[in-house]
C-alpha positions, 0 to 999 in steps of 0.5 A: 500500500505504501509503495502504491502511494509513493508511485501515485505521488511520483506520477502526480509530482510534476503536476503538483509542483506546477499546480500553484494558482491553477484549477485542481487536476480532475481525476476519474477513478475506476476502483475505490482504492484508487479513489482514496489514494488519489484523494489522499495524495492529491489533497486540495490539488485534485478533484476526484470523481469515482466511477464506482461505488464501494462494493462494486467489482470493477471487472463487471462494471457496466455504467448505467445511462444515469452514471454516464449522464452525471458526467455531463454538464447542464444549463439551468434553462428549464424555466421552473424552480421545481424542475431545476431542483429535480435536475440538480438532484438527478445530475448533481449540483456540480454538473449544472450551471447558469444559462440564459439563451441570450440574445434569443427570444426564448431567453431567461430574463432573470437567471439569477432570480431563478437560482435565488428561488431555489431551496439550496444553500449558498455554496450550491448557488455559487456552484451554479452561478460561477464555479461549475462554468469556471471548472468546465472552462478550465479556469481557477475556481 
């Protein structure tokens, strides 16, 4: 286990050395052991997304359509707070970002107000308004 940690640290070391002031490295893992090791070694320099939940054999893993859908990003243009909350519950607060469709006629005239009306905490509202889009664009979050 210690050797595996050292090997992972060795592989990530060049990136970690140059990571000051940059967005976290996005790591996707296919095994729960690698998930924990990546989180332990990478610390705040990585964002780890596990593909498997604990107890699932990676050799027999077949992602469901929902598993695949949770890897995409979605905008907030459902024009209804209840539907937007359902979208967040289904795909995750980290996968939804604000949208307006400006300058088209179908635009949402008050996208900030639509997010203010949600029954979510301030951290989630910040994700929806800014941080998710910045992460998707590869900018500092």
